[in-house]
Short mmCIF file of the C-alpha atoms (twelve columns), coordinates in Angstrom:
data_MODEL
# 
_entry.id   MODEL 
# 
loop_
_atom_site.group_PDB 
_atom_site.id 
_atom_site.type_symbol 
_atom_site.label_atom_id 
_atom_site.label_alt_id 
_atom_site.label_comp_id 
_atom_site.label_asym_id 
_atom_site.label_seq_id 
_atom_site.Cartn_x 
_atom_site.Cartn_y 
_atom_site.Cartn_z 
_atom_site.pdbx_PDB_model_num 
ATOM 1   C CA . MET A 1   -82.985 54.994 29.101  1 
ATOM 2   C CA . ASN A 2   -80.062 57.351 28.710  1 
ATOM 3   C CA . ASN A 3   -79.690 59.773 31.559  1 
ATOM 4   C CA . ASN A 4   -77.135 62.531 31.312  1 
ATOM 5   C CA . GLU A 5   -77.706 63.720 34.870  1 
ATOM 6   C CA . LYS A 6   -76.275 60.947 37.071  1 
ATOM 7   C CA . ALA A 7   -75.653 57.762 35.084  1 
ATOM 8   C CA . ALA A 8   -73.145 57.004 32.374  1 
ATOM 9   C CA . LEU A 9   -74.287 57.578 28.807  1 
ATOM 10  C CA . GLU A 10  -75.107 54.366 27.016  1 
ATOM 11  C CA . ALA A 11  -75.475 53.667 23.323  1 
ATOM 12  C CA . PRO A 12  -75.036 50.513 21.238  1 
ATOM 13  C CA . TYR A 13  -72.151 52.219 19.400  1 
ATOM 14  C CA . ASP A 14  -69.022 54.186 20.266  1 
ATOM 15  C CA . ILE A 15  -69.905 57.775 21.091  1 
ATOM 16  C CA . HIS A 16  -67.397 60.178 19.545  1 
ATOM 17  C CA . PRO A 17  -65.203 61.854 22.211  1 
ATOM 18  C CA . TRP A 18  -66.239 65.325 21.004  1 
ATOM 19  C CA . ILE A 19  -69.868 64.465 21.722  1 
ATOM 20  C CA . VAL A 20  -69.044 62.955 25.121  1 
ATOM 21  C CA . ASN A 21  -67.087 66.103 26.085  1 
ATOM 22  C CA . GLY A 22  -69.896 68.368 24.895  1 
ATOM 23  C CA . LEU A 23  -72.477 66.396 26.828  1 
ATOM 24  C CA . ARG A 24  -70.495 66.888 30.027  1 
ATOM 25  C CA . GLU A 25  -71.052 70.616 29.601  1 
ATOM 26  C CA . ASP A 26  -74.751 70.511 28.708  1 
ATOM 27  C CA . LYS A 27  -76.887 67.983 30.565  1 
ATOM 28  C CA . ARG A 28  -80.010 68.621 28.479  1 
ATOM 29  C CA . PHE A 29  -78.921 66.422 25.581  1 
ATOM 30  C CA . ILE A 30  -78.112 62.748 25.148  1 
ATOM 31  C CA . PRO A 31  -76.926 60.712 22.155  1 
ATOM 32  C CA . ASN A 32  -79.692 58.941 20.306  1 
ATOM 33  C CA . PRO A 33  -79.448 55.241 21.145  1 
ATOM 34  C CA . GLN A 34  -80.631 54.410 17.618  1 
ATOM 35  C CA . ARG A 35  -78.216 55.396 14.874  1 
ATOM 36  C CA . PRO A 36  -79.511 56.143 11.397  1 
ATOM 37  C CA . ALA A 37  -79.270 53.331 8.856   1 
ATOM 38  C CA . TYR A 38  -76.353 53.753 6.434   1 
ATOM 39  C CA . LEU A 39  -77.392 52.407 3.035   1 
ATOM 40  C CA . GLU A 40  -76.524 52.433 -0.645  1 
ATOM 41  C CA . TYR A 41  -79.114 52.433 -3.406  1 
ATOM 42  C CA . SER A 42  -77.759 50.654 -6.470  1 
ATOM 43  C CA . GLN A 43  -79.288 48.620 -9.285  1 
ATOM 44  C CA . GLY A 44  -82.780 49.006 -7.873  1 
ATOM 45  C CA . LYS A 45  -82.107 47.824 -4.338  1 
ATOM 46  C CA . MET A 46  -80.946 49.054 -0.964  1 
ATOM 47  C CA . THR A 47  -77.822 47.511 0.548   1 
ATOM 48  C CA . ALA A 48  -76.260 48.127 3.947   1 
ATOM 49  C CA . LEU A 49  -73.300 50.417 3.325   1 
ATOM 50  C CA . GLN A 50  -70.969 48.042 5.182   1 
ATOM 51  C CA . ASP A 51  -71.825 45.303 2.647   1 
ATOM 52  C CA . THR A 52  -70.802 47.353 -0.410  1 
ATOM 53  C CA . ASN A 53  -67.503 47.802 -2.257  1 
ATOM 54  C CA . ARG A 54  -67.204 51.236 -0.593  1 
ATOM 55  C CA . PRO A 55  -68.286 50.640 3.036   1 
ATOM 56  C CA . ASN A 56  -67.798 54.266 4.113   1 
ATOM 57  C CA . PHE A 57  -69.206 57.555 2.907   1 
ATOM 58  C CA . MET A 58  -66.623 59.437 0.876   1 
ATOM 59  C CA . ARG A 59  -66.201 62.991 -0.304  1 
ATOM 60  C CA . GLY A 60  -68.217 63.383 -3.490  1 
ATOM 61  C CA . ASP A 61  -70.940 60.936 -2.486  1 
ATOM 62  C CA . ILE A 62  -74.458 62.120 -3.204  1 
ATOM 63  C CA . VAL A 63  -76.687 61.164 -0.306  1 
ATOM 64  C CA . LEU A 64  -80.375 61.215 0.405   1 
ATOM 65  C CA . VAL A 65  -81.231 61.781 4.058   1 
ATOM 66  C CA . SER A 66  -84.595 60.863 5.518   1 
ATOM 67  C CA . PHE A 67  -85.408 62.271 8.897   1 
ATOM 68  C CA . MET A 68  -88.176 62.728 11.408  1 
ATOM 69  C CA . LEU A 69  -89.032 66.246 12.454  1 
ATOM 70  C CA . GLY A 70  -90.248 66.739 15.986  1 
ATOM 71  C CA . PHE A 71  -90.972 69.765 18.099  1 
ATOM 72  C CA . THR A 72  -90.308 70.312 21.757  1 
ATOM 73  C CA . VAL A 73  -92.614 72.878 23.292  1 
ATOM 74  C CA . ALA A 74  -91.976 74.360 26.713  1 
ATOM 75  C CA . ARG A 75  -93.660 77.127 28.618  1 
ATOM 76  C CA . ASP A 76  -91.192 79.809 27.511  1 
ATOM 77  C CA . CYS A 77  -89.806 78.447 24.237  1 
ATOM 78  C CA . TRP A 78  -90.015 75.808 21.553  1 
ATOM 79  C CA . TYR A 79  -87.525 74.275 19.145  1 
ATOM 80  C CA . PRO A 80  -87.476 71.746 16.321  1 
ATOM 81  C CA . GLU A 81  -85.499 68.511 16.387  1 
ATOM 82  C CA . MET A 82  -84.376 66.802 13.202  1 
ATOM 83  C CA . ILE A 83  -83.674 63.116 13.814  1 
ATOM 84  C CA . PRO A 84  -81.954 61.311 10.927  1 
ATOM 85  C CA . LEU A 85  -83.425 57.893 10.102  1 
ATOM 86  C CA . GLU A 86  -81.488 56.834 6.986   1 
ATOM 87  C CA . ILE A 87  -78.498 58.186 5.093   1 
ATOM 88  C CA . ILE A 88  -78.489 56.638 1.619   1 
ATOM 89  C CA . ARG A 89  -75.685 56.925 -0.934  1 
ATOM 90  C CA . VAL A 90  -77.489 57.353 -4.247  1 
ATOM 91  C CA . GLY A 91  -74.553 58.285 -6.456  1 
ATOM 92  C CA . GLU A 92  -71.199 59.964 -6.797  1 
ATOM 93  C CA . LEU A 93  -70.163 63.257 -8.283  1 
ATOM 94  C CA . PRO A 94  -68.219 62.880 -11.535 1 
ATOM 95  C CA . SER A 95  -64.455 62.688 -10.950 1 
ATOM 96  C CA . ASP A 96  -63.895 65.979 -12.797 1 
ATOM 97  C CA . PHE A 97  -66.351 67.767 -10.518 1 
ATOM 98  C CA . THR A 98  -64.507 69.821 -7.924  1 
ATOM 99  C CA . THR A 99  -65.896 70.692 -4.532  1 
ATOM 100 C CA . HIS A 100 -64.554 72.781 -1.698  1 
ATOM 101 C CA . SER A 101 -65.161 72.151 1.959   1 
ATOM 102 C CA . ASP A 102 -64.875 75.858 2.778   1 
ATOM 103 C CA . TYR A 103 -67.833 77.482 1.046   1 
ATOM 104 C CA . ALA A 104 -67.046 80.770 2.785   1 
ATOM 105 C CA . SER A 105 -64.370 81.327 0.131   1 
ATOM 106 C CA . TRP A 106 -66.715 80.528 -2.757  1 
ATOM 107 C CA . PRO A 107 -66.671 81.758 -5.540  1 
ATOM 108 C CA . SER A 108 -63.073 82.981 -5.222  1 
ATOM 109 C CA . ASP A 109 -61.926 80.028 -7.377  1 
ATOM 110 C CA . PRO A 110 -62.848 80.884 -10.995 1 
ATOM 111 C CA . ASN A 111 -62.789 77.155 -11.890 1 
ATOM 112 C CA . PHE A 112 -65.298 76.230 -9.188  1 
ATOM 113 C CA . ASN A 113 -67.773 73.854 -10.845 1 
ATOM 114 C CA . GLN A 114 -71.035 73.983 -8.921  1 
ATOM 115 C CA . LEU A 115 -74.284 72.184 -9.554  1 
ATOM 116 C CA . MET A 116 -76.656 74.282 -11.614 1 
ATOM 117 C CA . SER A 117 -80.351 74.043 -12.368 1 
ATOM 118 C CA . GLY A 118 -80.882 71.445 -15.084 1 
ATOM 119 C CA . ASP A 119 -77.728 69.402 -14.345 1 
ATOM 120 C CA . ILE A 120 -78.436 65.676 -14.526 1 
ATOM 121 C CA . LEU A 121 -76.061 63.426 -12.609 1 
ATOM 122 C CA . PHE A 122 -78.252 60.361 -12.156 1 
ATOM 123 C CA . PRO A 123 -81.945 59.445 -12.445 1 
ATOM 124 C CA . ILE A 124 -83.136 60.797 -9.098  1 
ATOM 125 C CA . GLU A 125 -86.844 60.405 -9.912  1 
ATOM 126 C CA . GLY A 126 -86.630 56.610 -9.721  1 
ATOM 127 C CA . ILE A 127 -84.791 56.744 -6.419  1 
ATOM 128 C CA . ILE A 128 -87.306 59.119 -4.890  1 
ATOM 129 C CA . LYS A 129 -90.219 56.927 -6.015  1 
ATOM 130 C CA . HIS A 130 -88.496 53.839 -4.586  1 
ATOM 131 C CA . VAL A 131 -87.753 55.462 -1.228  1 
ATOM 132 C CA . ALA A 132 -91.264 56.887 -1.070  1 
ATOM 133 C CA . SER A 133 -92.727 53.437 -1.723  1 
ATOM 134 C CA . ILE A 134 -90.746 52.049 1.237   1 
ATOM 135 C CA . ILE A 135 -91.812 54.834 3.583   1 
ATOM 136 C CA . TYR A 136 -95.463 54.960 2.571   1 
# 
């Protein structure tokens, strides 16, 4: 088991240096030894992201994230923990759709094209039913 108090942190993947440095400062947290699954849903099936034509998530990808929600309760406080289980690419934004990484400046750009109620980019209902059938 990972122990951030005395032993080296262990995980079956490379831990990003930012996380390692942060964990040196705060001994209460450890990296999850189980990474979320990275998948793509296409043509009715799930495929490991690494086995697709685009093996990395890219800007403009539309993803569905499933997670487990847990609560830690102590004598003086409590807090929720969201643990990602799967990150699934379910589509891509159209190429003419612009996004900005700094939403603090939104809507200063008059040409900012944001998603609006009623926009249809892909048939999400089928994806949700498929994912739900896997989980339940």
